[in-house]
C-alpha positions as CSV (number, residue, x, y, z in Angstrom):
1,X,70.6,-46.0,-13.0
2,X,68.3,-48.1,-11.1
3,X,64.7,-48.2,-13.1
4,X,62.1,-47.4,-10.5
5,X,59.3,-50.0,-10.4
6,X,55.8,-49.3,-9.7
7,X,54.2,-50.9,-6.7
8,X,52.2,-54.1,-7.5
9,X,48.3,-53.5,-7.6
10,X,46.4,-54.5,-4.6
11,X,44.4,-57.4,-4.9
12,X,41.3,-59.0,-3.4
13,X,40.0,-56.7,-0.3
14,X,42.5,-54.2,-0.8
15,X,40.9,-53.1,-4.1
16,X,37.6,-52.3,-2.4
17,X,36.5,-48.7,-2.3
18,X,36.1,-47.1,1.2
19,X,32.4,-46.8,2.0
20,X,33.3,-43.2,2.9
21,X,34.0,-42.6,-0.7
22,X,30.9,-44.0,-2.3
23,X,28.1,-41.7,-3.0
24,X,25.0,-42.4,-0.3
25,X,22.6,-44.9,-1.2
26,X,19.7,-43.7,-3.3
27,X,16.2,-43.6,-1.4
28,X,13.8,-46.0,-1.8
29,X,10.2,-45.3,-2.3
30,X,7.3,-47.3,-2.1
31,X,4.4,-46.6,-4.1
32,X,1.4,-47.8,-1.8
33,X,-1.9,-48.6,-3.3
34,X,-3.4,-49.6,0.2
35,X,-4.1,-53.1,-1.9
36,X,-3.1,-56.8,-1.5
37,X,0.1,-56.5,-3.7
38,X,1.5,-53.2,-2.1
39,X,0.7,-54.4,1.3
40,X,2.5,-57.6,1.0
41,X,5.3,-55.9,-0.5
42,X,5.5,-53.6,2.6
43,X,5.6,-56.5,4.8
44,X,8.0,-58.4,3.0
45,X,10.6,-55.4,2.9
46,X,10.3,-54.9,6.5
47,X,10.9,-58.3,7.2
48,X,14.1,-58.7,5.0
49,X,15.3,-55.3,6.6
50,X,14.8,-53.3,3.6
51,X,12.5,-50.8,4.9
52,X,11.6,-48.2,2.4
53,X,12.7,-44.6,2.8
54,X,9.1,-43.3,2.3
55,X,6.0,-45.0,1.7
56,X,3.7,-42.8,-0.2
57,X,0.0,-42.8,-1.1
58,X,-2.2,-40.8,-3.3
59,X,-5.7,-40.3,-2.4
60,X,-8.3,-39.7,-5.5
61,X,-11.1,-38.9,-2.9
62,X,-13.0,-41.8,-4.4
63,X,-11.4,-44.9,-3.0
64,X,-13.7,-47.7,-1.4
65,X,-14.8,-47.0,2.1
66,X,-13.1,-50.2,3.2
67,X,-9.8,-48.8,1.8
68,X,-9.9,-45.7,4.0
69,X,-10.7,-47.7,6.7
70,X,-7.6,-50.2,6.0
71,X,-5.4,-47.0,6.5
72,X,-6.2,-47.1,10.1
73,X,-4.8,-50.5,10.3
74,X,-1.7,-50.0,8.4
75,X,-0.6,-46.7,9.5
76,X,-0.1,-47.7,13.2
77,X,2.0,-50.5,11.6
78,X,4.4,-48.3,9.8
79,X,4.5,-45.7,12.6
80,X,5.5,-48.5,15.1
81,X,8.4,-49.6,13.0
82,X,9.6,-45.8,12.0
83,X,8.6,-46.2,8.2
84,X,7.7,-42.6,6.9
85,X,4.3,-42.2,5.3
86,X,2.6,-39.4,3.3
87,X,-0.8,-39.0,1.6
88,X,-1.0,-36.8,-1.5
89,X,-3.7,-35.5,-3.4
90,X,-4.0,-33.8,-7.0
91,X,-4.2,-30.0,-6.6
92,X,-5.7,-28.8,-9.8
93,X,-4.6,-25.4,-11.0
94,X,-6.6,-24.8,-14.2
95,X,-10.4,-25.4,-14.6
96,X,-12.2,-25.9,-17.9
97,X,-15.7,-25.6,-16.1
98,X,-16.9,-24.2,-13.0
99,X,-16.9,-24.7,-10.1
100,X,-13.4,-25.8,-9.3
101,X,-12.9,-29.3,-8.3
102,X,-10.3,-31.1,-6.0
103,X,-11.3,-34.7,-6.3
104,X,-12.0,-37.3,-8.8
105,X,-15.6,-37.2,-7.8
106,X,-16.0,-33.4,-8.2
107,X,-13.9,-33.4,-11.6
108,X,-16.8,-36.0,-12.9
109,X,-19.5,-34.0,-11.5
110,X,-18.1,-30.8,-13.1
111,X,-17.3,-32.1,-16.2
112,X,-20.3,-34.3,-16.6
113,X,-18.0,-37.3,-17.2
114,X,-16.9,-40.7,-15.8
115,X,-13.1,-41.3,-15.3
116,X,-11.1,-42.6,-18.2
117,X,-10.4,-45.9,-16.2
118,X,-14.0,-46.8,-16.4
119,X,-14.0,-46.2,-19.9
120,X,-10.8,-48.6,-20.6
121,X,-8.3,-45.6,-20.4
122,X,-5.9,-44.9,-17.8
123,X,-5.6,-40.8,-17.7
124,X,-7.1,-40.6,-14.6
125,X,-4.6,-42.6,-12.7
126,X,-1.6,-40.7,-14.1
127,X,-3.4,-37.4,-13.2
128,X,-4.8,-38.3,-9.7
129,X,-2.3,-41.0,-8.4
130,X,1.3,-40.7,-10.5
131,X,1.1,-36.8,-10.8
132,X,0.6,-35.8,-7.1
133,X,3.4,-38.5,-6.2
134,X,5.6,-36.8,-8.5
135,X,4.9,-33.4,-7.3
136,X,5.6,-34.3,-3.7
137,X,8.8,-36.0,-4.4
138,X,10.1,-33.0,-6.2
139,X,9.8,-31.1,-2.8
140,X,11.1,-34.1,-1.1
141,X,14.7,-33.1,0.5
142,X,16.5,-36.8,0.1
143,X,15.1,-37.0,-3.5
144,X,16.5,-33.5,-3.9
145,X,19.7,-34.3,-2.9
146,X,19.6,-37.8,-4.9
147,X,19.1,-35.9,-8.3
148,X,22.0,-33.2,-7.1
149,X,24.6,-36.2,-7.0
150,X,23.4,-37.5,-10.5
151,X,21.7,-40.6,-8.9
152,X,18.1,-41.5,-9.4
153,X,15.4,-42.3,-6.8
154,X,14.3,-46.0,-6.6
155,X,10.6,-46.6,-6.8
156,X,9.2,-49.7,-5.4
157,X,6.1,-51.0,-7.4
158,X,3.7,-53.7,-6.1
159,X,3.2,-55.8,-9.5
160,X,3.1,-59.2,-8.7
161,X,4.2,-62.5,-10.5
162,X,0.7,-63.3,-11.8
163,X,-0.4,-63.0,-15.5
164,X,-2.6,-60.0,-15.2
165,X,0.5,-57.8,-13.8
166,X,3.2,-59.6,-16.2
167,X,1.1,-57.7,-18.9
168,X,1.8,-54.3,-16.7
169,X,5.1,-55.0,-15.9
170,X,6.0,-55.7,-19.7
171,X,4.6,-52.3,-20.5
172,X,6.3,-50.5,-17.5
173,X,9.8,-51.6,-18.1
174,X,9.8,-50.0,-21.8
175,X,9.4,-46.4,-19.9
176,X,12.9,-44.8,-19.5
177,X,12.5,-42.1,-16.7
178,X,15.5,-39.6,-15.9
179,X,14.5,-39.4,-12.4
180,X,13.6,-42.7,-11.2
181,X,14.8,-46.2,-11.3
182,X,12.1,-48.8,-10.9
183,X,12.0,-52.2,-9.0
184,X,9.5,-54.9,-8.8
185,X,10.4,-57.0,-5.7
186,X,7.2,-59.1,-5.9
187,X,8.4,-60.4,-9.0
188,X,11.8,-61.0,-8.0
189,X,10.5,-63.2,-5.4
190,X,8.1,-65.1,-7.2
191,X,5.1,-63.9,-5.4
192,X,1.7,-64.0,-7.2
193,X,-1.7,-62.6,-5.7
194,X,-2.3,-65.6,-3.7
195,X,1.1,-65.5,-2.1
196,X,0.6,-61.8,-1.1
197,X,-2.6,-62.7,0.5
198,X,-1.0,-65.4,2.4
199,X,1.9,-63.1,3.4
200,X,-0.4,-60.6,4.9
201,X,-2.4,-63.2,6.8
202,X,0.7,-64.6,8.1
203,X,1.7,-61.1,9.6
204,X,-1.8,-61.4,11.6
205,X,-3.1,-58.5,9.6
206,X,-6.4,-58.2,7.7
207,X,-6.2,-58.7,3.9
208,X,-7.1,-55.5,2.4
209,X,-9.7,-55.2,-0.4
210,X,-9.0,-54.6,-4.0
211,X,-7.7,-51.0,-4.4
212,X,-9.8,-49.1,-7.0
213,X,-12.1,-46.1,-7.0
214,X,-15.8,-47.0,-6.5
215,X,-16.4,-45.7,-10.1
216,X,-15.1,-49.1,-11.2
217,X,-18.1,-50.3,-9.7
218,X,-20.3,-48.2,-11.7
219,X,-18.4,-49.5,-14.6
220,X,-19.4,-53.1,-13.8
221,X,-22.6,-52.1,-13.2
222,X,-23.1,-50.3,-16.5
223,X,-21.8,-52.9,-18.6
224,X,-24.4,-55.6,-17.0
225,X,-27.1,-53.0,-17.8
226,X,-25.9,-52.7,-21.3
227,X,-25.6,-56.6,-21.8
228,X,-29.0,-57.1,-20.1
229,X,-30.5,-54.1,-22.6
230,X,-28.9,-55.9,-25.6
231,X,-30.2,-59.3,-24.7
232,X,-33.7,-58.1,-24.1
233,X,-33.9,-56.1,-27.5
234,X,-32.8,-59.3,-29.2
235,X,-35.6,-61.4,-27.3
236,X,-38.3,-58.6,-28.3
237,X,-37.4,-58.9,-31.9
238,X,-37.8,-62.8,-32.0
């Protein structure tokens, strides 16, 4: 009896899985802080043909006026290139004190406190920036479809290759998120803050101001006031 032999395995290009059998590419979402790093990241991604599927910004309600003004620059730039853009805000549901508050400033006034960031913490960033982005993405159909396929959405984060952001990056990479993969393209490209500023200028756009709420300015003033008071106390004791 003739022994049947199996057909030889295909090699090279013949082994490639057809594209129609592969799952769709997971969407890429750029967390946009309207600052130098995230603006440079947006510009460079578009130039490389890697436009994000969504750009999302969380408005705390107390950003610097110049930051809000920059939105009038970058929003038309994105619209002209077909890049979807969403602004989200924190929506509180439970209140410890009255009256209800809907922004970081109103929260500080109602609770008679400063945001944790001004005291060295970070819970206000999680509450007023990350949480509303998470809430929106849970209703965004491309993300819902991605999770239904067992994939993760890719979040693009604008940590640059400088020393300060290296510390933030080192901490962030220790977090295991079941819904998201995180990518840090500026670090892949070796771009520090100065390189980001040059990239924005090369695109013919103004360089945005440092992205932070104006409460941090109060922090600097309060520290300066405290330092001057301590020195005045020491001098008066001499």
